[in-house]
C-alpha positions as a Markdown table, in Angstrom:
| # | Residue | x | y | z |
|---|---|---|---|---|
| 1 | Met | 0.0 | 0.0 | 0.0 |
| 2 | Glu | 1.2 | 3.5 | -0.9 |
| 3 | Ser | 2.2 | 5.9 | 1.9 |
| 4 | Trp | 0.5 | 9.3 | 1.6 |
| 5 | Ser | 2.3 | 11.9 | 3.8 |
| 6 | Tyr | 2.9 | 15.6 | 3.7 |
| 7 | Gly | 4.0 | 18.4 | 6.0 |
| 8 | Ile | 2.3 | 21.7 | 6.6 |
| 9 | Thr | 4.7 | 24.6 | 7.1 |
| 10 | Pro | 3.6 | 27.8 | 8.9 |
| 11 | Gln | 3.6 | 29.5 | 5.5 |
| 12 | Leu | 1.4 | 26.8 | 4.0 |
| 13 | Arg | -1.0 | 26.9 | 7.0 |
| 14 | Asn | -1.3 | 30.7 | 6.6 |
| 15 | Thr | -2.0 | 30.3 | 2.9 |
| 16 | Leu | -4.6 | 27.7 | 3.5 |
| 17 | Val | -6.3 | 29.9 | 6.1 |
| 18 | Arg | -6.3 | 32.8 | 3.6 |
| 19 | Ile | -7.8 | 30.6 | 0.9 |
| 20 | Ala | -10.5 | 29.4 | 3.3 |
| 21 | Glu | -11.3 | 33.0 | 4.2 |
| 22 | Leu | -11.5 | 34.0 | 0.5 |
| 23 | Arg | -13.6 | 30.9 | -0.3 |
| 24 | Ser | -16.1 | 31.8 | 2.4 |
| 25 | Glu | -16.3 | 35.3 | 1.0 |
| 26 | Leu | -16.9 | 34.0 | -2.5 |
| 27 | Leu | -19.6 | 31.5 | -1.3 |
| 28 | Leu | -21.4 | 34.2 | 0.6 |
| 29 | Thr | -21.3 | 36.7 | -2.4 |
| 30 | Pro | -24.5 | 36.4 | -4.4 |
| 31 | Leu | -24.0 | 35.8 | -8.2 |
| 32 | Ala | -26.4 | 36.6 | -10.9 |
| 33 | Pro | -27.8 | 33.2 | -12.1 |
| 34 | Arg | -26.6 | 33.9 | -15.7 |
| 35 | Phe | -23.0 | 34.6 | -14.4 |
| 36 | Glu | -23.1 | 31.5 | -12.2 |
| 37 | Leu | -24.1 | 29.4 | -15.2 |
| 38 | Leu | -21.3 | 30.9 | -17.3 |
| 39 | Leu | -18.8 | 30.1 | -14.6 |
| 40 | Arg | -20.0 | 26.5 | -14.3 |
| 41 | Trp | -19.9 | 26.1 | -18.1 |
| 42 | Glu | -16.3 | 27.4 | -18.3 |
| 43 | Gly | -15.3 | 25.1 | -15.4 |
| 44 | Thr | -16.9 | 22.1 | -17.2 |
| 45 | Leu | -15.0 | 23.0 | -20.4 |
| 46 | Arg | -11.7 | 23.2 | -18.6 |
| 47 | Lys | -12.3 | 19.9 | -16.7 |
| 48 | Ile | -13.0 | 18.2 | -20.0 |
| 49 | His | -10.1 | 19.8 | -21.8 |
| 50 | Trp | -7.4 | 19.1 | -19.2 |
| 51 | Ser | -8.7 | 15.6 | -18.3 |
| 52 | Leu | -8.7 | 14.5 | -21.9 |
| 53 | Ser | -5.3 | 16.0 | -22.6 |
| 54 | Leu | -3.9 | 13.7 | -19.9 |
| 55 | Ser | -5.2 | 10.7 | -21.9 |
| 56 | Gly | -3.6 | 12.1 | -25.1 |
| 57 | Asn | -6.8 | 13.6 | -26.6 |
| 58 | Leu | -5.4 | 17.0 | -27.6 |
| 59 | Val | -8.6 | 18.8 | -28.8 |
| 60 | Ser | -8.8 | 22.5 | -28.0 |
| 61 | Lys | -11.2 | 24.0 | -25.5 |
| 62 | Gln | -12.8 | 25.8 | -28.4 |
| 63 | Gln | -13.4 | 22.5 | -30.2 |
| 64 | Ile | -14.9 | 21.0 | -27.0 |
| 65 | Glu | -17.3 | 24.0 | -26.6 |
| 66 | Ser | -18.3 | 23.9 | -30.3 |
| 67 | Leu | -19.1 | 20.2 | -30.1 |
| 68 | Leu | -21.1 | 20.5 | -26.9 |
| 69 | Met | -23.1 | 23.4 | -28.3 |
| 70 | Lys | -24.2 | 21.3 | -31.3 |
| 71 | Ala | -27.0 | 18.7 | -31.3 |
| 72 | Glu | -25.3 | 16.4 | -33.7 |
| 73 | Ser | -23.5 | 13.2 | -33.1 |
| 74 | Pro | -19.7 | 13.3 | -33.0 |
| 75 | Arg | -17.9 | 11.9 | -36.1 |
| 76 | Thr | -14.7 | 10.6 | -34.5 |
| 77 | Lys | -13.7 | 8.7 | -31.4 |
| 78 | Glu | -11.9 | 11.7 | -30.0 |
| 79 | Leu | -15.1 | 13.8 | -30.3 |
| 80 | Lys | -17.2 | 10.9 | -28.8 |
| 81 | Glu | -14.8 | 10.9 | -25.9 |
| 82 | Ile | -15.7 | 14.6 | -25.2 |
| 83 | Ile | -19.5 | 13.8 | -25.1 |
| 84 | Asn | -18.9 | 10.8 | -22.9 |
| 85 | Tyr | -16.7 | 12.7 | -20.5 |
| 86 | Lys | -19.3 | 15.4 | -20.1 |
| 87 | Asp | -21.9 | 12.7 | -19.4 |
| 88 | Val | -19.7 | 11.2 | -16.8 |
| 89 | Leu | -19.2 | 14.6 | -15.1 |
| 90 | Asp | -22.9 | 15.2 | -15.1 |
| 91 | Tyr | -23.6 | 11.8 | -13.7 |
| 92 | Ala | -20.9 | 12.1 | -11.0 |
| 93 | Gly | -22.1 | 15.6 | -10.0 |
| 94 | Phe | -25.7 | 14.4 | -9.6 |
| 95 | Glu | -24.9 | 11.0 | -8.1 |
| 96 | Trp | -22.5 | 12.1 | -5.4 |
| 97 | Ile | -23.5 | 15.6 | -4.6 |
| 98 | Ala | -25.0 | 14.4 | -1.3 |
| 99 | Asn | -24.0 | 10.8 | -1.3 |
| 100 | Glu | -21.7 | 9.6 | 1.5 |
| 101 | Arg | -21.0 | 6.1 | 0.0 |
| 102 | Pro | -17.3 | 5.5 | -0.4 |
| 103 | Ile | -15.9 | 5.4 | -4.0 |
| 104 | Ser | -14.9 | 1.9 | -4.9 |
| 105 | Leu | -12.9 | 0.3 | -7.7 |
| 106 | Arg | -16.2 | -0.9 | -9.1 |
| 107 | Thr | -17.4 | 2.8 | -9.1 |
| 108 | Leu | -14.3 | 3.7 | -11.2 |
| 109 | Gln | -14.9 | 0.8 | -13.5 |
| 110 | Phe | -18.5 | 1.9 | -14.0 |
| 111 | Leu | -17.4 | 5.5 | -14.8 |
| 112 | His | -14.8 | 4.0 | -17.3 |
| 113 | Glu | -17.6 | 2.1 | -19.0 |
| 114 | Lys | -19.6 | 5.3 | -19.4 |
| 115 | Ala | -16.6 | 7.3 | -20.5 |
| 116 | Met | -15.3 | 4.8 | -23.1 |
| 117 | Ala | -18.6 | 3.6 | -24.5 |
| 118 | Gly | -18.4 | 3.7 | -28.3 |
| 119 | Ile | -14.7 | 4.4 | -28.2 |
| 120 | Val | -13.0 | 1.1 | -27.2 |
| 121 | Asp | -14.1 | -2.5 | -27.8 |
| 122 | Arg | -17.0 | -3.4 | -25.5 |
| 123 | Arg | -14.9 | -6.1 | -23.9 |
| 124 | Glu | -12.5 | -3.5 | -22.6 |
| 125 | Leu | -15.1 | -1.3 | -20.9 |
| 126 | Gly | -14.6 | -1.1 | -17.2 |
| 127 | Lys | -11.3 | -3.1 | -17.3 |
| 128 | Phe | -7.8 | -2.1 | -16.3 |
| 129 | Arg | -5.6 | -1.5 | -19.3 |
| 130 | Ser | -3.5 | -4.4 | -20.4 |
| 131 | Arg | -0.6 | -2.5 | -22.0 |
| 132 | Gly | 1.6 | 0.5 | -21.3 |
| 133 | Lys | 0.5 | 4.1 | -22.0 |
| 134 | Thr | 2.9 | 6.9 | -22.9 |
| 135 | Ile | 1.8 | 10.4 | -23.9 |
| 136 | Ile | 4.3 | 12.2 | -26.2 |
| 137 | Asp | 4.3 | 15.8 | -27.1 |
| 138 | Gln | 3.8 | 15.9 | -30.9 |
| 139 | Asp | 5.9 | 19.0 | -31.3 |
| 140 | Thr | 9.0 | 18.0 | -29.3 |
| 141 | Asp | 8.7 | 14.2 | -29.2 |
| 142 | Lys | 9.3 | 14.4 | -25.5 |
| 143 | Val | 7.5 | 12.1 | -23.1 |
| 144 | Ile | 4.8 | 14.1 | -21.3 |
| 145 | Tyr | 3.4 | 11.3 | -19.2 |
| 146 | Glu | 4.2 | 7.6 | -18.7 |
| 147 | Ala | 1.5 | 5.7 | -16.9 |
| 148 | Pro | 2.3 | 3.3 | -14.1 |
| 149 | Pro | 3.1 | -0.3 | -15.1 |
| 150 | Val | 0.1 | -2.4 | -15.9 |
| 151 | Gly | 0.6 | -4.7 | -12.9 |
| 152 | His | 0.5 | -1.8 | -10.5 |
| 153 | Ile | -2.7 | -0.1 | -11.6 |
| 154 | Glu | -5.2 | -1.9 | -9.3 |
| 155 | Ser | -3.1 | -1.6 | -6.2 |
| 156 | Leu | -2.3 | 2.1 | -6.8 |
| 157 | Leu | -6.0 | 2.8 | -7.4 |
| 158 | Ser | -7.0 | 0.8 | -4.3 |
| 159 | Ser | -4.4 | 2.8 | -2.2 |
| 160 | Leu | -5.7 | 6.1 | -3.6 |
| 161 | Leu | -9.3 | 5.2 | -2.9 |
| 162 | Thr | -8.5 | 4.1 | 0.6 |
| 163 | His | -6.8 | 7.4 | 1.2 |
| 164 | Leu | -9.6 | 9.4 | -0.3 |
| 165 | Asn | -12.4 | 7.4 | 1.5 |
| 166 | Thr | -10.7 | 7.8 | 4.9 |
| 167 | Trp | -9.7 | 11.4 | 4.4 |
| 168 | Pro | -9.7 | 13.2 | 7.8 |
| 169 | Met | -12.2 | 15.9 | 7.3 |
| 170 | Lys | -10.5 | 18.1 | 9.8 |
| 171 | Glu | -7.8 | 18.6 | 7.2 |
| 172 | Asn | -8.1 | 21.3 | 4.6 |
| 173 | Pro | -9.4 | 19.6 | 1.3 |
| 174 | Ile | -6.9 | 21.8 | -0.7 |
| 175 | Val | -4.0 | 19.8 | 0.8 |
């Protein structure tokens, strides 16, 4: 099992206190509904863009927005991945907004099934990958990300989920 440890310096503690104060101010400041929706939309676009870029899908934020604004079906697997990812974000937001059930490996596998439907072979849905994964910058040919070895995936995810599901709520969630 992985060890998750960190230290909190006085400077970090002061910064976290300041962030918490600013967060409280923001949460208590009323927003016009239209502006709130625009902020949520922008946040959703950014989550999709950056999450998909980690998997090697390098579509731009503008392409994502354009696709989500249309009512037509995506023509490529890369575009289908965008629609699926948005559906997973919507599902997770509604499913867990007030749910205290711990997240399990089966939960992650279910979300993988939803995210990869129509993109990978049906037999691969909800399964851990069976080969290596490396993301290379197309402009520089440098490795951007190398995924953990196949044999370590389940234990790393289990360790992360154990950590997240036993998170001491007295700690600042930013840490």
